[in-house]
TIKE-27063 format. One record per residue (C-alpha): residue number from 1; residue in three letters; x, y, z. Coordinates in pm, 1 decimal, always signed. Example, Ala and Ser with C-alpha at 12.3 -4.5 7.8 and 13.67 -1.06 7.14 Angstrom:
! residues 2
num->1	residuo->ALA	u->+1230.0	v->-450.0	w->+780.0
num->2	residuo->SER	u->+1367.0	v->-106.0	w->+714.0
This chain:
! residues 255
num->1	residuo->MET	u->-1743.9	v->+1803.4	w->-213.7
num->2	residuo->SER	u->-1555.1	v->+1486.0	w->-127.2
num->3	residuo->ILE	u->-1186.7	v->+1422.5	w->-58.2
num->4	residuo->LEU	u->-1076.6	v->+1063.6	w->-118.1
num->5	residuo->CYS	u->-770.9	v->+916.0	w->+52.7
num->6	residuo->TYR	u->-553.2	v->+643.5	w->-101.4
num->7	residuo->HIS	u->-219.2	v->+502.1	w->+6.6
num->8	residuo->SER	u->-83.9	v->+252.7	w->-245.3
num->9	residuo->VAL	u->-166.0	v->+140.9	w->-599.0
num->10	residuo->VAL	u->+37.8	v->-168.1	w->-684.0
num->11	residuo->PRO	u->-41.3	v->-520.0	w->-809.4
num->12	residuo->GLY	u->-23.9	v->-808.9	w->-568.5
num->13	residuo->TRP	u->+20.8	v->-637.6	w->-231.5
num->14	residuo->ASP	u->-258.6	v->-799.9	w->-32.0
num->15	residuo->ASP	u->-308.6	v->-525.4	w->+225.3
num->16	residuo->PRO	u->-611.9	v->-303.5	w->+288.8
num->17	residuo->VAL	u->-411.6	v->+9.9	w->+202.1
num->18	residuo->SER	u->-314.5	v->-119.7	w->-142.9
num->19	residuo->VAL	u->-556.8	v->-89.6	w->-434.8
num->20	residuo->GLU	u->-499.4	v->-303.2	w->-744.3
num->21	residuo->PRO	u->-411.7	v->-93.2	w->-1051.6
num->22	residuo->ILE	u->-701.0	v->-244.8	w->-1248.4
num->23	residuo->ASP	u->-944.4	v->-132.6	w->-977.7
num->24	residuo->PHE	u->-786.4	v->+212.6	w->-952.4
num->25	residuo->ASP	u->-811.1	v->+247.6	w->-1329.9
num->26	residuo->ALA	u->-1183.6	v->+166.9	w->-1314.2
num->27	residuo->GLN	u->-1233.1	v->+417.8	w->-1033.1
num->28	residuo->CYS	u->-1046.6	v->+688.5	w->-1225.9
num->29	residuo->ALA	u->-1250.3	v->+613.8	w->-1536.6
num->30	residuo->ALA	u->-1571.0	v->+658.4	w->-1336.2
num->31	residuo->LEU	u->-1444.2	v->+986.1	w->-1191.7
num->32	residuo->ALA	u->-1342.1	v->+1113.1	w->-1535.1
num->33	residuo->ARG	u->-1686.2	v->+1034.5	w->-1678.1
num->34	residuo->ARG	u->-1856.0	v->+1208.8	w->-1387.6
num->35	residuo->GLY	u->-1623.4	v->+1510.1	w->-1400.8
num->36	residuo->GLY	u->-1546.8	v->+1751.6	w->-1120.2
num->37	residuo->VAL	u->-1208.6	v->+1615.4	w->-1004.5
num->38	residuo->VAL	u->-1003.0	v->+1917.3	w->-903.8
num->39	residuo->SER	u->-669.9	v->+1985.7	w->-737.5
num->40	residuo->LEU	u->-644.8	v->+2081.4	w->-373.5
num->41	residuo->ASP	u->-477.4	v->+2404.1	w->-485.6
num->42	residuo->SER	u->-785.7	v->+2500.3	w->-684.3
num->43	residuo->VAL	u->-1008.9	v->+2423.4	w->-386.7
num->44	residuo->GLN	u->-796.7	v->+2651.0	w->-167.4
num->45	residuo->ALA	u->-820.9	v->+2926.6	w->-429.4
num->46	residuo->HIS	u->-1199.6	v->+2880.9	w->-453.6
num->47	residuo->VAL	u->-1236.8	v->+2900.0	w->-76.1
num->48	residuo->ALA	u->-1022.2	v->+3213.5	w->-66.6
num->49	residuo->SER	u->-1236.1	v->+3378.4	w->-335.6
num->50	residuo->HIS	u->-1583.5	v->+3251.9	w->-248.0
num->51	residuo->GLY	u->-1563.6	v->+3149.0	w->+116.0
num->52	residuo->ASP	u->-1661.9	v->+2785.6	w->+56.8
num->53	residuo->ALA	u->-1553.6	v->+2474.1	w->-129.6
num->54	residuo->PRO	u->-1675.0	v->+2407.0	w->-486.3
num->55	residuo->ALA	u->-1993.8	v->+2200.1	w->-470.4
num->56	residuo->GLY	u->-1980.1	v->+1853.9	w->-623.4
num->57	residuo->ALA	u->-1602.5	v->+1852.2	w->-660.9
num->58	residuo->THR	u->-1376.6	v->+1555.5	w->-581.9
num->59	residuo->VAL	u->-1014.9	v->+1578.3	w->-462.7
num->60	residuo->LEU	u->-781.4	v->+1277.5	w->-475.3
num->61	residuo->THR	u->-513.5	v->+1245.0	w->-208.3
num->62	residuo->PHE	u->-245.3	v->+985.8	w->-132.7
num->63	residuo->ASP	u->-69.7	v->+936.4	w->+200.1
num->64	residuo->ASP	u->+279.8	v->+806.0	w->+286.5
num->65	residuo->GLY	u->+469.8	v->+860.6	w->-39.4
num->66	residuo->PHE	u->+510.3	v->+507.3	w->-170.4
num->67	residuo->ALA	u->+706.4	v->+486.1	w->-495.8
num->68	residuo->ASP	u->+424.0	v->+293.4	w->-661.1
num->69	residuo->TYR	u->+248.9	v->+631.0	w->-685.2
num->70	residuo->VAL	u->+497.6	v->+719.4	w->-959.3
num->71	residuo->ASP	u->+497.3	v->+375.4	w->-1117.9
num->72	residuo->HIS	u->+123.5	v->+306.0	w->-1126.8
num->73	residuo->ALA	u->-107.1	v->+577.4	w->-988.9
num->74	residuo->VAL	u->+26.3	v->+881.2	w->-1174.8
num->75	residuo->PRO	u->+21.5	v->+715.0	w->-1521.1
num->76	residuo->ILE	u->-336.2	v->+596.0	w->-1464.9
num->77	residuo->MET	u->-454.1	v->+937.1	w->-1346.8
num->78	residuo->SER	u->-272.0	v->+1112.2	w->-1630.6
num->79	residuo->ARG	u->-443.2	v->+888.3	w->-1883.5
num->80	residuo->HIS	u->-780.7	v->+993.1	w->-1743.6
num->81	residuo->GLY	u->-690.3	v->+1360.9	w->-1710.7
num->82	residuo->LEU	u->-695.3	v->+1357.2	w->-1330.2
num->83	residuo->THR	u->-462.7	v->+1495.4	w->-1064.7
num->84	residuo->ALA	u->-396.4	v->+1430.0	w->-696.5
num->85	residuo->SER	u->-206.3	v->+1543.8	w->-387.6
num->86	residuo->MET	u->+68.0	v->+1326.2	w->-237.4
num->87	residuo->TYR	u->+154.0	v->+1356.8	w->+132.6
num->88	residuo->ILE	u->+516.2	v->+1270.6	w->+205.2
num->89	residuo->VAL	u->+666.8	v->+1133.6	w->+527.3
num->90	residuo->ALA	u->+943.8	v->+1392.6	w->+518.6
num->91	residuo->GLY	u->+1189.5	v->+1196.4	w->+730.7
num->92	residuo->SER	u->+1244.5	v->+984.5	w->+419.8
num->93	residuo->LEU	u->+1443.4	v->+1280.3	w->+282.8
num->94	residuo->ARG	u->+1706.6	v->+1253.1	w->+555.9
num->95	residuo->PRO	u->+2013.6	v->+1034.1	w->+491.4
num->96	residuo->GLU	u->+1897.8	v->+776.6	w->+747.1
num->97	residuo->GLY	u->+1547.2	v->+763.8	w->+600.3
num->98	residuo->VAL	u->+1249.1	v->+633.2	w->+799.1
num->99	residuo->THR	u->+1134.1	v->+293.0	w->+919.4
num->100	residuo->ILE	u->+795.1	v->+204.1	w->+772.1
num->101	residuo->ASP	u->+648.7	v->+72.1	w->+1096.4
num->102	residuo->TRP	u->+300.4	v->+219.6	w->+1073.7
num->103	residuo->ILE	u->+125.5	v->-47.1	w->+865.1
num->104	residuo->THR	u->-37.2	v->-311.7	w->+1083.4
num->105	residuo->GLY	u->+96.1	v->-662.0	w->+1028.1
num->106	residuo->LEU	u->+373.6	v->-555.5	w->+790.2
num->107	residuo->ASP	u->+736.7	v->-628.1	w->+874.2
num->108	residuo->PRO	u->+926.6	v->-304.0	w->+800.2
num->109	residuo->ALA	u->+1180.0	v->-514.1	w->+609.3
num->110	residuo->ASP	u->+902.4	v->-610.8	w->+366.6
num->111	residuo->ALA	u->+768.0	v->-258.9	w->+319.3
num->112	residuo->PRO	u->+755.2	v->-120.0	w->-34.4
num->113	residuo->PRO	u->+996.8	v->+163.1	w->-118.2
num->114	residuo->LEU	u->+913.7	v->+528.0	w->-70.8
num->115	residuo->MET	u->+959.0	v->+793.9	w->-336.7
num->116	residuo->THR	u->+1304.6	v->+943.5	w->-373.0
num->117	residuo->ALA	u->+1376.5	v->+1314.4	w->-342.7
num->118	residuo->ASP	u->+1427.9	v->+1331.6	w->-719.2
num->119	residuo->GLN	u->+1090.9	v->+1167.4	w->-785.7
num->120	residuo->ILE	u->+913.3	v->+1404.4	w->-548.4
num->121	residuo->ARG	u->+1079.5	v->+1707.1	w->-703.7
num->122	residuo->GLU	u->+1002.7	v->+1590.6	w->-1058.1
num->123	residuo->LEU	u->+634.9	v->+1535.1	w->-978.5
num->124	residuo->HIS	u->+611.4	v->+1879.5	w->-823.6
num->125	residuo->ASP	u->+777.9	v->+2033.5	w->-1128.5
num->126	residuo->ARG	u->+517.1	v->+1859.3	w->-1345.9
num->127	residuo->GLY	u->+237.6	v->+2021.6	w->-1147.2
num->128	residuo->TRP	u->+146.1	v->+1751.6	w->-895.4
num->129	residuo->HIS	u->+64.7	v->+1880.8	w->-547.7
num->130	residuo->ILE	u->+295.3	v->+1777.4	w->-261.3
num->131	residuo->GLY	u->+217.7	v->+1812.9	w->+109.8
num->132	residuo->SER	u->+351.7	v->+1697.6	w->+445.4
num->133	residuo->HIS	u->+262.0	v->+1375.1	w->+625.3
num->134	residuo->SER	u->+483.0	v->+1462.0	w->+927.1
num->135	residuo->MET	u->+844.1	v->+1353.7	w->+981.8
num->136	residuo->VAL	u->+818.1	v->+984.8	w->+1080.8
num->137	residuo->HIS	u->+443.6	v->+908.0	w->+1072.5
num->138	residuo->ALA	u->+404.5	v->+934.8	w->+1449.5
num->139	residuo->ASP	u->+56.0	v->+925.1	w->+1600.7
num->140	residuo->LEU	u->+52.3	v->+1297.9	w->+1670.7
num->141	residuo->PRO	u->-209.6	v->+1306.9	w->+1951.4
num->142	residuo->THR	u->+29.9	v->+1094.6	w->+2161.2
num->143	residuo->LEU	u->+293.8	v->+1369.9	w->+2141.3
num->144	residuo->SER	u->+305.4	v->+1696.7	w->+2331.7
num->145	residuo->GLU	u->+219.7	v->+2020.2	w->+2154.5
num->146	residuo->ALA	u->+587.2	v->+2117.4	w->+2152.3
num->147	residuo->GLU	u->+682.2	v->+1783.4	w->+1996.2
num->148	residuo->CYS	u->+406.9	v->+1819.0	w->+1734.6
num->149	residuo->LEU	u->+520.1	v->+2171.3	w->+1652.2
num->150	residuo->ALA	u->+882.0	v->+2060.2	w->+1609.0
num->151	residuo->ASP	u->+784.5	v->+1764.8	w->+1391.4
num->152	residuo->LEU	u->+540.9	v->+1954.3	w->+1168.7
num->153	residuo->THR	u->+772.6	v->+2253.6	w->+1131.2
num->154	residuo->GLU	u->+1068.8	v->+2039.0	w->+1033.4
num->155	residuo->SER	u->+867.1	v->+1834.4	w->+783.7
num->156	residuo->ARG	u->+724.6	v->+2147.7	w->+621.8
num->157	residuo->GLU	u->+1067.6	v->+2311.3	w->+597.6
num->158	residuo->LEU	u->+1235.8	v->+1999.7	w->+455.4
num->159	residuo->LEU	u->+975.9	v->+1967.7	w->+182.0
num->160	residuo->SER	u->+968.2	v->+2340.7	w->+110.6
num->161	residuo->ASP	u->+1347.4	v->+2342.5	w->+68.9
num->162	residuo->LEU	u->+1331.1	v->+2042.0	w->-163.1
num->163	residuo->LEU	u->+1059.3	v->+2191.0	w->-383.4
num->164	residuo->GLY	u->+1168.7	v->+2553.2	w->-373.2
num->165	residuo->THR	u->+821.8	v->+2667.4	w->-271.9
num->166	residuo->ALA	u->+620.4	v->+2683.4	w->+48.2
num->167	residuo->VAL	u->+446.0	v->+2361.3	w->+148.0
num->168	residuo->THR	u->+122.4	v->+2464.0	w->+320.4
num->169	residuo->THR	u->-94.1	v->+2151.7	w->+341.2
num->170	residuo->LEU	u->-71.9	v->+1865.7	w->+589.2
num->171	residuo->ALA	u->-232.1	v->+1521.8	w->+617.6
num->172	residuo->TYR	u->-227.7	v->+1383.9	w->+971.4
num->173	residuo->PRO	u->-72.1	v->+1035.9	w->+1008.2
num->174	residuo->PHE	u->-351.9	v->+781.2	w->+1057.7
num->175	residuo->GLY	u->-584.6	v->+1080.6	w->+1015.2
num->176	residuo->HIS	u->-555.0	v->+1139.1	w->+1391.4
num->177	residuo->HIS	u->-558.2	v->+1481.2	w->+1551.0
num->178	residuo->ALA	u->-654.9	v->+1663.2	w->+1869.8
num->179	residuo->GLU	u->-686.6	v->+2023.2	w->+1977.9
num->180	residuo->HIS	u->-315.7	v->+2059.1	w->+2058.7
num->181	residuo->VAL	u->-222.2	v->+1891.1	w->+1727.1
num->182	residuo->ARG	u->-441.1	v->+2129.2	w->+1527.9
num->183	residuo->ARG	u->-291.0	v->+2421.8	w->+1717.3
num->184	residuo->ALA	u->+58.6	v->+2298.4	w->+1633.5
num->185	residuo->ALA	u->-33.9	v->+2261.0	w->+1265.7
num->186	residuo->ARG	u->-145.9	v->+2621.5	w->+1253.2
num->187	residuo->LYS	u->+166.1	v->+2746.1	w->+1434.8
num->188	residuo->ALA	u->+387.6	v->+2541.1	w->+1202.6
num->189	residuo->GLY	u->+260.1	v->+2740.8	w->+905.9
num->190	residuo->TYR	u->+7.4	v->+2513.6	w->+736.9
num->191	residuo->ASP	u->-300.7	v->+2660.9	w->+573.4
num->192	residuo->ILE	u->-509.5	v->+2344.6	w->+603.7
num->193	residuo->ALA	u->-474.3	v->+1996.0	w->+752.0
num->194	residuo->LEU	u->-654.9	v->+1682.9	w->+637.2
num->195	residuo->ALA	u->-800.8	v->+1420.6	w->+868.7
num->196	residuo->LEU	u->-950.8	v->+1074.2	w->+814.3
num->197	residuo->PRO	u->-1232.3	v->+1053.9	w->+1069.4
num->198	residuo->ASP	u->-1384.0	v->+726.0	w->+1183.1
num->199	residuo->ARG	u->-1604.6	v->+876.7	w->+1452.7
num->200	residuo->PRO	u->-1810.6	v->+1194.9	w->+1497.1
num->201	residuo->GLU	u->-1600.1	v->+1509.6	w->+1482.0
num->202	residuo->GLN	u->-1642.5	v->+1869.5	w->+1379.1
num->203	residuo->GLY	u->-1478.6	v->+1945.2	w->+1047.0
num->204	residuo->GLU	u->-1282.6	v->+2268.9	w->+1018.6
num->205	residuo->ARG	u->-977.8	v->+2418.0	w->+847.9
num->206	residuo->TYR	u->-736.2	v->+2203.2	w->+1049.2
num->207	residuo->ALA	u->-959.1	v->+1894.3	w->+1048.0
num->208	residuo->VAL	u->-1078.0	v->+1864.9	w->+687.7
num->209	residuo->PRO	u->-1250.4	v->+1525.7	w->+656.0
num->210	residuo->ARG	u->-1151.7	v->+1268.2	w->+396.0
num->211	residuo->THR	u->-1284.5	v->+924.7	w->+304.3
num->212	residuo->GLY	u->-1050.8	v->+627.0	w->+271.3
num->213	residuo->VAL	u->-1058.2	v->+403.0	w->-35.9
num->214	residuo->TYR	u->-926.9	v->+52.7	w->+33.3
num->215	residuo->ARG	u->-845.4	v->-276.0	w->-132.7
num->216	residuo->GLY	u->-1146.5	v->-464.6	w->-257.9
num->217	residuo->ASN	u->-1395.2	v->-177.0	w->-237.6
num->218	residuo->PRO	u->-1654.6	v->-266.1	w->-505.8
num->219	residuo->MET	u->-1753.5	v->+2.0	w->-754.7
num->220	residuo->TRP	u->-2090.2	v->+65.2	w->-589.9
num->221	residuo->LYS	u->-1914.7	v->+134.1	w->-260.6
num->222	residuo->PHE	u->-1659.9	v->+358.5	w->-429.7
num->223	residuo->ARG	u->-1941.9	v->+561.7	w->-583.9
num->224	residuo->VAL	u->-2110.6	v->+594.5	w->-245.2
num->225	residuo->LYS	u->-1782.6	v->+703.1	w->-86.5
num->226	residuo->ASN	u->-1750.5	v->+974.3	w->-347.8
num->227	residuo->MET	u->-2082.8	v->+1128.2	w->-248.3
num->228	residuo->GLY	u->-2035.9	v->+1456.1	w->-65.0
num->229	residuo->LEU	u->-2253.2	v->+1350.9	w->+227.7
num->230	residuo->TYR	u->-2081.8	v->+1016.4	w->+283.9
num->231	residuo->ALA	u->-1813.3	v->+1135.6	w->+525.9
num->232	residuo->ARG	u->-2066.4	v->+1326.1	w->+735.1
num->233	residuo->VAL	u->-2309.3	v->+1033.5	w->+745.4
num->234	residuo->ARG	u->-2039.4	v->+777.1	w->+825.5
num->235	residuo->THR	u->-1905.3	v->+981.1	w->+1116.9
num->236	residuo->SER	u->-2244.7	v->+1078.7	w->+1253.0
num->237	residuo->SER	u->-2360.9	v->+964.0	w->+1595.5
num->238	residuo->ALA	u->-2658.6	v->+784.2	w->+1437.9
num->239	residuo->TYR	u->-2433.2	v->+583.2	w->+1204.3
num->240	residuo->GLN	u->-2194.4	v->+493.3	w->+1485.0
num->241	residuo->HIS	u->-2486.3	v->+378.9	w->+1699.9
num->242	residuo->ALA	u->-2638.5	v->+173.1	w->+1417.1
num->243	residuo->THR	u->-2312.6	v->-1.2	w->+1325.1
num->244	residuo->GLY	u->-2235.0	v->-64.9	w->+1690.5
num->245	residuo->ALA	u->-2574.1	v->-224.5	w->+1739.6
num->246	residuo->ALA	u->-2530.9	v->-434.8	w->+1426.0
num->247	residuo->SER	u->-2189.1	v->-553.6	w->+1543.9
num->248	residuo->ALA	u->-2329.0	v->-648.3	w->+1884.1
num->249	residuo->LEU	u->-2611.4	v->-844.1	w->+1717.2
num->250	residuo->ARG	u->-2366.4	v->-1035.6	w->+1496.5
num->251	residuo->SER	u->-2164.1	v->-1126.4	w->+1806.5
num->252	residuo->ARG	u->-2472.0	v->-1258.5	w->+1984.8
num->253	residuo->ILE	u->-2578.1	v->-1479.2	w->+1692.7
num->254	residuo->GLY	u->-2224.5	v->-1592.3	w->+1617.1
num->255	residuo->ALA	u->-2204.8	v->-1428.4	w->+1276.4
């Protein structure tokens, strides 16, 4: 199966994390024709019953909790009969909110708005899956295990209180994790945690690999990214070696 990771769907934001609605609509149409898009909840239930993930399935996930998810992504997915999981930076629920300082090259003052508590609650009530994306989008491997545990526990509890049900899934900020981070995720009460690997790593319950979908990805590349083997191939040692060699060659010839 494949798990795709998005961040923003909004017109005119020229940033790698933001997909144009017209492109997202085309991607959703392709997924709907292919079939097999399922919720993360159903994957968890399948694993619990059968011991493995459903073959050929696709799960859509969104990180950060930008309000354009409500304005653009959800209507497009609903039109195509699809669903997704949204991972919320839970510190946005506190009165002081959070500073969106995790997007490279973006002045926090120019950052798009995040979803409100009412929007998050309404989506959940309509059946959309909500998970934690930590408290303030810190790079968790740079924190101690105690700091990770405090952050991930607080974010899970804040969201669980808001929704009136236990939040049990986590997406690591930046997709980054380490042994002590995974340990903290388990201790904090999560059932699974999602990563976004860009190098070889062993996938497991607290390091479930995803594949990022970014601005300007052509349809052929999107289809390749949705292949179950893509994440494993892209993070393999052979792929890393080949791309490293290609990059070195381009540098030598001035490409």
